[in-house]
C-alpha positions in Angstrom: -43.5 -9.8 94.6 -40.9 -10.4 97.3 -43.3 -12.7 99.2 -43.6 -15.0 96.2 -39.8 -15.5 95.6 -38.8 -19.1 95.4 -35.3 -19.3 96.8 -33.0 -21.7 98.5 -31.3 -19.4 101.0 -31.8 -15.8 100.1 -31.9 -13.6 103.1 -32.8 -9.9 103.4 -29.2 -8.8 102.7 -29.1 -10.9 99.5 -32.4 -9.3 98.4 -31.2 -5.8 99.0 -28.0 -6.5 97.1 -29.8 -7.9 94.2 -32.2 -5.0 93.9 -29.2 -2.6 93.8 -27.3 -4.7 91.3 -30.4 -4.8 89.1 -30.1 -1.1 88.7 -26.4 -1.1 88.0 -24.5 -4.3 87.4 -21.1 -2.4 87.7 -21.8 -0.7 91.0 -18.7 -1.0 93.2 -18.6 -3.2 96.3 -17.9 -0.1 98.4 -20.9 1.7 97.0 -23.1 -1.4 97.6 -21.8 -1.6 101.2 -22.9 2.0 101.9 -26.3 1.4 100.4 -27.1 -1.7 102.4 -25.2 -0.8 105.6 -22.5 -3.5 105.8 -18.8 -4.0 105.0 -17.5 -4.2 101.5 -15.9 -7.5 102.4 -19.3 -9.0 103.3 -20.8 -7.5 100.1 -18.0 -9.1 98.0 -18.5 -12.5 99.6 -22.3 -12.4 99.1 -22.1 -11.2 95.5 -19.5 -13.9 94.7 -21.8 -16.5 96.2 -24.9 -15.3 94.3 -22.9 -15.4 91.0 -21.4 -18.9 91.7 -24.7 -20.4 92.6 -26.3 -19.1 89.4 -28.9 -17.0 91.4 -27.8 -13.9 89.5 -26.1 -13.4 86.2 -24.3 -10.4 84.7 -24.7 -9.5 81.0 -23.4 -6.8 78.8 -26.4 -5.6 76.7 -26.0 -3.5 73.6 -28.7 -1.5 72.0 -29.4 -3.7 69.0 -30.6 -0.8 66.9 -26.9 0.2 66.6 -25.3 -3.2 66.2 -26.4 -5.2 63.2 -29.6 -7.2 62.8 -31.7 -8.6 65.8 -33.8 -11.5 64.8 -36.2 -14.1 66.2 -36.0 -17.6 64.8 -38.9 -20.1 65.4 -37.5 -23.6 64.8 -39.0 -27.0 64.5 -36.4 -29.9 65.0 -36.5 -33.3 63.4 -38.2 -35.9 65.7 -35.9 -36.9 68.5 -33.3 -34.2 67.8 -34.5 -31.4 70.0 -31.6 -32.0 72.5 -29.1 -31.9 69.6 -30.6 -28.7 68.2 -30.5 -26.8 71.6 -26.9 -27.8 72.3 -25.8 -26.6 68.9 -27.6 -23.3 69.1 -26.4 -22.7 72.7 -22.8 -22.7 71.5 -23.2 -19.4 69.6 -22.3 -16.3 71.4 -24.6 -14.1 69.3 -27.6 -16.4 70.3 -28.8 -14.6 73.4 -32.0 -16.3 74.4 -33.3 -19.8 73.8 -36.7 -21.1 75.0 -37.9 -24.6 74.4 -41.6 -24.4 73.6 -44.7 -26.5 73.2 -46.8 -26.1 70.1 -46.0 -25.4 66.4 -42.3 -24.7 67.2 -39.8 -26.6 69.4 -37.8 -23.4 70.2 -37.8 -19.7 69.9 -34.4 -18.1 69.8 -33.3 -14.5 69.8 -30.0 -13.6 68.2 -28.0 -10.7 66.7 -26.2 -10.8 63.3 -23.8 -8.2 61.9 -25.5 -8.2 58.4 -27.9 -10.1 56.2 -25.2 -12.4 54.8 -24.2 -13.6 58.3 -27.9 -14.2 59.1 -28.3 -16.1 55.8 -25.3 -18.3 56.4 -26.5 -19.1 59.9 -29.9 -20.2 58.8 -28.6 -22.1 55.8 -25.5 -23.8 57.3 -26.0 -24.0 61.1 -29.7 -24.6 61.1 -30.5 -26.0 57.7 -27.5 -28.1 56.8 -26.0 -29.1 60.2 -29.3 -29.5 62.1 -31.5 -30.4 59.1 -34.5 -28.9 60.9 -38.0 -29.4 59.5 -38.8 -25.7 59.5 -37.5 -22.3 60.5 -39.3 -19.0 60.5 -37.6 -15.6 60.8 -39.2 -12.7 62.5 -37.5 -9.3 62.2 -38.3 -6.8 65.0 -39.4 -3.5 63.4 -40.0 -1.6 66.6 -39.3 -2.6 70.3 -42.2 -1.2 72.3 -41.1 -2.7 75.7 -38.0 -4.4 76.9 -37.9 -5.0 80.7 -36.2 -7.5 83.0 -38.0 -9.8 85.5 -36.9 -8.2 88.7 -37.3 -8.2 92.5 -39.4 -5.1 92.7 -41.9 -3.2 90.5 -40.6 -1.4 87.5 -39.0 1.9 88.5 -40.7 5.0 87.2 -39.9 5.8 83.5 -37.8 2.6 83.1 -40.1 0.0 81.4 -37.5 -0.3 78.7 -33.9 -1.4 79.2 -32.7 1.2 76.7 -34.1 4.6 76.2 -35.4 5.5 72.8 -32.8 8.0 71.7 -32.3 9.1 68.2 -28.6 8.5 68.0 -26.5 7.8 64.8 -23.5 6.8 66.9 -21.3 4.2 65.2 -19.2 1.9 67.4 -15.5 2.4 66.7 -12.7 -0.2 67.3 -12.1 1.1 70.9 -15.8 0.6 71.7 -15.8 -2.9 70.3 -12.6 -3.9 72.2 -14.1 -2.5 75.4 -17.3 -4.3 74.9 -15.5 -7.6 74.3 -13.6 -7.3 77.5 -16.8 -6.4 79.4 -18.4 -9.5 78.0 -15.6 -11.6 79.5 -15.8 -9.8 82.9 -18.7 -7.4 83.2 -17.5 -6.0 86.6 -13.9 -5.5 85.7 -12.5 -2.2 87.0 -11.7 0.7 84.6 -8.1 0.4 85.7 -7.8 -3.3 84.7 -9.8 -2.7 81.5 -7.4 0.2 80.6 -4.4 -2.0 81.3 -5.7 -4.8 79.1 -6.6 -2.4 76.2 -3.4 -0.3 76.6 -5.4 2.8 77.2 -5.8 5.5 79.8 -8.1 4.7 82.8 -9.9 8.0 82.5 -10.5 7.4 78.7 -12.0 4.1 79.5 -14.2 5.5 82.3 -15.4 8.4 80.0 -16.2 6.1 77.1 -18.2 3.7 79.3 -20.2 6.6 80.8 -20.8 8.0 77.3 -22.1 4.7 75.9 -24.3 4.4 79.0 -25.6 8.0 78.8 -26.4 7.6 75.1 -28.5 4.4 75.7 -26.1 2.2 73.8 -24.7 -0.1 76.4 -25.6 -1.3 79.9 -24.2 -3.9 82.3 -27.2 -5.8 83.9 -27.6 -8.0 86.8 -30.6 -10.2 86.2 -31.9 -12.9 88.5 -32.6 -16.4 87.4 -36.4 -16.3 86.9 -36.9 -19.6 88.6 -35.5 -18.1 91.8 -38.1 -15.4 91.6 -41.0 -17.9 91.5 -41.8 -17.5 87.8 -42.8 -21.0 86.8 -44.3 -20.1 83.4 -42.8 -18.2 80.5 -45.1 -17.7 77.5 -44.3 -16.5 74.0 -47.4 -15.0 72.3 -47.5 -14.4 68.6 -50.3 -12.0 67.6 -52.0 -11.0 64.4 -53.7 -7.6 64.6 -55.7 -5.2 62.5 -52.9 -3.3 60.6 -54.4 0.1 61.4 -54.2 -0.7 65.1 -50.8 -2.3 65.4 -49.2 0.6 67.4 -52.2 0.9 69.8 -52.3 -2.9 70.4 -48.5 -3.0 71.1 -48.8 -0.1 73.5 -51.7 -1.7 75.3 -49.7 -4.9 75.7 -46.7 -3.0 77.1 -48.9 -1.7 79.9 -49.2 -5.1 81.6 -46.6 -5.9 84.2 -46.7 -9.6 83.3 -45.5 -8.8 79.9 -41.7 -8.1 79.8 -41.1 -7.7 76.1 -43.3 -6.4 73.2 -42.0 -6.0 69.6 -43.7 -5.3 66.3 -42.4 -7.8 63.8 -42.4 -8.9 60.2 -43.7 -12.2 58.9 -46.8 -14.3 59.6 -47.5 -12.4 62.8 -47.5 -8.7 63.6 -46.4 -8.7 67.3 -44.3 -10.9 69.5 -44.8 -10.9 73.3 -42.8 -12.5 76.1 -44.6 -12.9 79.4 -43.9 -14.4 82.8 -46.3 -15.9 85.3 -46.0 -17.4 88.7 -48.7 -20.0 88.2 -50.8 -21.6 85.5 -53.8 -20.0 86.9 -52.2 -16.5 86.6 -51.4 -17.3 83.0 -55.0 -18.6 82.2 -56.6 -15.5 83.9 -54.4 -13.2 81.9 -55.0 -14.9 78.6 -58.8 -15.0 79.1 -59.5 -11.8 80.8 -56.8 -9.3 79.8 -55.4 -10.2 76.4 -58.8 -11.0 74.9 -60.1 -7.5 75.8 -57.6 -5.5 73.7 -59.3 -4.0 70.6 -57.6 -4.9 67.3 -56.4 -8.4 68.2 -57.4 -10.7 65.3 -55.8 -13.9 66.4 -53.0 -15.2 68.6 -50.8 -18.3 69.1 -49.5 -19.1 72.5 -46.3 -21.1 72.9 -45.7 -22.2 76.5 -42.0 -22.4 77.5 -41.0 -25.8 78.8 -37.3 -25.1 79.2 -34.9 -22.1 79.3 -31.5 -22.9 77.9 -30.1 -19.4 77.5 -31.3 -16.2 79.2 -29.8 -12.8 78.3 -26.7 -14.6 77.0 -26.3 -16.8 80.1 -26.6 -20.6 79.8 -26.6 -21.1 83.6 -30.3 -20.7 84.3 -32.8 -22.9 86.1 -35.9 -20.9 85.0 -38.1 -24.0 85.0 -37.7 -27.6 84.0 -35.0 -28.3 81.4 -34.9 -31.4 79.3 -31.5 -33.1 79.0 -28.0 -32.3 80.2 -26.1 -30.0 78.0 -22.6 -30.3 79.3 
């Protein structure tokens, strides 16, 4: 994949740093320096430059199975009001992903809500009353089969999912939530500064962070702007399948490198897929030769992404062409 990266000025050191940061967004500058064979001062300067240029972004990601209700909303705006809709949706912190699409819907958004009431109020007030959209369709993920990031290298062994499937009944307490809020503001903040802000012991902060990570509840990710990696096409595929073959179809889809996310959902469709391609020909070949060969697929609807306005919670992405200036 490295040979296909579309960058302005990424050299070999940048690429090495990004690959290490993809594995652990909180790795220290000193640890990074040892891994890539340079000084921590150089590493700090390079990472700061990559962040400021929007080449990489840091996100605190929480296992949604433990924090409320994850939802996909497929929205159709009123004629001429797509820009207004995107700007409004982009202002909500719990809206994590927004892709402008061609086809039946104008946008697919991914968001988290603490409960059904909050979801209901969001759809009714923010989307229905304020935006007066022509239609909105909710899709609730029942089972996430694959969740992986576009990255510089191939998927590492045994890590096709961002979060491991662990049967945990852990409930976040107030200390966890306060810690997560501070990390969202500054994902690379040191345990010492986090402890000072929270009025806690540094070792308690470090232990809690490690516990949440080990339990598969929280991770700090460095993800690269997909446009910088040469991905020109993002596609959302909505699939109807034979009910008896839903798990097998989902697992087959998860086996393709081009597909970064697979979830079994409720509603009109049975499975939602997010896929990335570096050219229209790659996308066409995949749709015609790979996807059509999977047994159990009854029908599908392909929505081609025409603009990314939020990516893993960050609104500073180039991805591919965006319409309008949302400042």
